[in-house]
C-alpha positions in Angstrom: 0.0 0.0 0.0 1.7 3.4 -0.8 1.2 6.1 1.3 -0.7 7.8 -0.8 -3.6 5.6 -0.2 -3.9 6.4 3.3 -7.5 7.7 4.2 -7.9 6.6 7.7 -5.7 6.7 11.3 -6.9 4.0 13.7 -5.5 4.6 17.2 -5.4 2.7 20.2 -6.0 5.1 23.2 -4.0 3.5 26.5 -0.3 3.9 26.4 -0.8 5.6 23.1 -2.7 8.8 23.2 -3.2 8.9 26.9 -1.2 7.4 29.6 -2.3 6.9 33.8 -1.0 8.8 36.4 0.6 6.6 39.2 -2.6 5.6 40.6 -1.4 3.7 43.9 0.0 7.2 45.7 -3.9 8.8 45.1 -5.4 6.0 46.0 -3.4 5.8 49.6 -4.0 9.5 49.7 -7.9 9.5 49.2 -8.2 6.8 51.8 -6.3 8.6 54.4 -8.3 11.5 53.6 -11.7 11.0 53.6 -11.6 7.9 56.2 -8.4 7.6 58.0 -7.1 4.6 56.6 -3.6 4.6 56.9 -1.5 2.5 53.7 2.4 2.1 53.0 2.9 2.4 49.6 3.3 -0.9 48.9 -0.3 -2.1 50.5 -1.6 0.6 47.6 0.0 -0.7 44.7 -0.6 -4.2 46.0 -4.4 -3.1 45.7 -4.4 -1.1 42.4 -2.5 -4.1 41.0 -5.0 -6.8 41.9 -8.1 -4.2 40.9 -6.5 -4.1 37.3 -5.9 -7.3 37.1 -9.7 -8.1 37.6 -10.8 -5.1 35.2 -8.9 -6.3 32.6 -10.4 -9.2 32.9 -13.9 -8.4 32.9 -13.3 -4.8 31.1 -16.0 -6.6 28.5 -18.8 -6.5 30.9 -19.0 -2.7 31.0 -20.5 -2.4 27.5 -23.3 0.0 28.8 -23.8 2.3 31.8 -25.6 -0.8 33.7 -22.8 -2.6 33.0 -19.9 0.0 33.9 -21.7 0.1 37.2 -21.6 -3.4 38.1 -18.2 -3.7 36.9 -16.9 -1.1 39.1 -18.8 -2.0 42.3 -17.2 -5.6 41.6 -13.7 -3.7 41.1 -13.9 -1.6 44.5 -14.6 -5.0 46.3 -12.0 -6.3 44.6 -9.5 -3.3 45.8 -11.0 -4.1 49.1 -10.5 -7.4 49.4 -6.8 -6.9 48.7 -6.4 -3.8 51.2 -5.0 -5.0 55.0 -8.4 -5.7 56.9 -9.4 -3.0 59.2 -12.8 -1.6 60.9 -12.2 1.5 59.0 -11.9 0.0 55.6 -14.8 -2.5 56.2 -17.4 0.3 57.1 -16.5 2.3 53.9 -20.0 2.1 52.0 -19.1 0.6 48.5 -20.4 3.9 46.8 -17.9 5.9 48.5 -15.1 3.3 47.3 -15.7 3.3 44.0 -15.6 7.3 44.1 -12.2 6.9 45.3 -11.2 4.1 43.1 -12.2 5.9 40.3 -10.7 9.3 41.3 -7.3 7.7 41.7 -7.4 6.7 37.9 -6.2 9.9 36.0 -5.5 9.6 32.7 -4.0 12.2 30.7 -2.7 12.7 27.2 0.8 12.3 25.8 2.2 16.1 25.1 2.7 15.8 21.6 -1.0 13.8 20.8 -3.6 17.1 20.4 -1.3 18.9 17.9 -0.7 15.2 15.7 -4.1 14.3 15.9 -5.2 18.0 14.4 -2.3 17.7 11.7 -3.8 14.3 10.6 -7.6 15.7 10.5 -6.1 19.1 8.3 -5.0 16.6 6.1 -8.1 15.1 5.1 -7.9 11.7 7.3 -10.0 10.4 8.9 -8.9 9.6 12.7 -10.6 6.9 15.0 -9.7 5.4 18.1 -9.8 1.9 18.6 -9.2 0.7 22.1 -9.7 -2.0 24.4 -11.6 -0.2 27.0 -15.5 -0.2 28.6 -18.1 2.4 27.2 -16.5 4.9 29.5 -13.8 5.4 26.8 -15.6 8.6 25.1 -16.3 10.0 28.6 -12.5 9.8 29.6 -11.0 11.4 26.1 -13.7 14.5 26.6 -12.7 14.8 29.8 -9.0 15.4 29.1 -9.5 17.3 25.9 -8.9 14.8 23.1 -12.9 13.8 22.2 -13.0 17.1 19.7 -9.9 16.1 17.8 -11.1 12.9 16.5 -13.9 12.1 14.4 -14.8 8.6 16.1 -14.6 6.3 18.9 -15.0 2.9 19.2 -14.5 0.5 22.5 -14.4 -3.2 22.6 -17.0 -3.6 25.6 -19.3 -2.1 23.1 -18.4 -3.9 20.0 -18.2 -7.0 22.1 -14.5 -8.0 20.4 -11.1 -6.8 22.3 -7.9 -6.6 20.1 -6.5 -8.7 18.5 -9.8 -9.8 17.4 -9.9 -7.9 14.6 -13.7 -7.0 14.5 -12.4 -4.2 16.7 -10.6 -2.5 13.9 -13.4 -3.6 11.1 -16.1 -1.5 13.2 -13.3 1.8 13.4 -13.0 1.5 9.4 -16.8 1.6 9.4 -16.8 5.1 11.4 -14.0 5.9 9.3 -15.5 5.3 6.0 -12.6 3.6 4.6 -11.4 0.0 3.4 -8.5 -1.9 5.1 -6.1 -1.1 2.5 -6.6 2.6 3.4 -5.9 2.7 6.8 -3.1 2.5 9.3 -3.7 1.3 12.9 -1.0 2.9 15.9 -0.3 1.0 19.1 1.6 0.5 21.7 1.4 -3.6 22.0 2.6 -6.4 19.1 0.1 -9.0 20.5 -3.2 -6.6 20.4 -2.3 -3.6 18.3 -0.4 -5.4 15.5 -2.3 -8.3 15.6 -5.6 -7.4 15.3 -4.2 -5.0 12.5 -2.8 -8.1 10.6 -5.6 -9.9 11.4 -7.9 -6.9 10.0 -5.6 -6.3 6.7 -4.5 -3.1 8.1 -1.1 -1.2 7.7 0.5 -2.0 11.5 2.5 1.1 13.0 4.1 -0.2 16.4 5.0 2.8 19.0 7.5 1.6 21.2 7.1 4.8 23.4 10.1 5.4 25.7 11.6 0.9 25.5 14.4 1.5 24.3 15.7 -1.0 21.2 13.3 -3.1 20.2 14.4 -6.7 20.4 14.8 -9.5 17.7 11.5 -11.5 17.5 9.5 -8.5 19.6 7.5 -7.9 16.3 7.6 -9.0 12.5 10.7 -7.2 10.6 7.7 -5.7 8.0 5.8 -3.8 10.5 6.9 -0.2 10.6 8.4 1.1 14.5 8.2 4.8 15.8 9.1 5.9 19.3 6.4 9.0 19.3 3.0 9.5 17.7 5.1 13.0 15.9 6.8 10.5 13.8 3.5 9.3 12.4 2.8 11.9 9.4 6.0 12.1 7.6 5.6 7.6 8.0 2.5 8.2 5.7 3.5 10.9 3.6 2.2 14.3 5.3 
């Protein structure tokens, strides 16, 4: 596929467009301030790790507001069970613990992202976010100021398929109004992003953000690799 044929850019979210601020210190501070629950840093980190592990295994269940609310309730209880037991922690109502958990998860855009998204759209390319995420992804992107910079958002929980399943990218192509041969997909996971792109017939671009040199065998030799989203426009001929 030649650069001139690119009509759509599909982008992963976490690790590509946005990153999460360290959640454990935010959890530690919120529990201390609101409920007097004092944690050691390693205790907060272990609880966050348990919650994230549970979430990743169940994110597809957050396909609509009701499903997302139930998923968050279960994630909060996983968090509670992973923390050292105490009467103060046991007494925190579920709704308030959910508030603390959600408040601990602060996403931010990588610095170069808004300008690059605007540059892509100024070149008449359709820009669609395609990510393994629950139905809250559009709200997250709106909160951090990115939603207005893209043409659409598709998330795995709503589509019912998570990368490396190609159906998520096929749904994004439908939103973009483009054929697989007219699109590139940029993401930071070899298994999920590169795998889904190859399965969907989309040109994969692996974003190796801050990880150092690629190791042999990490991705196929033909897969293009960039270190920042700023490298994407010239790669596709802009």
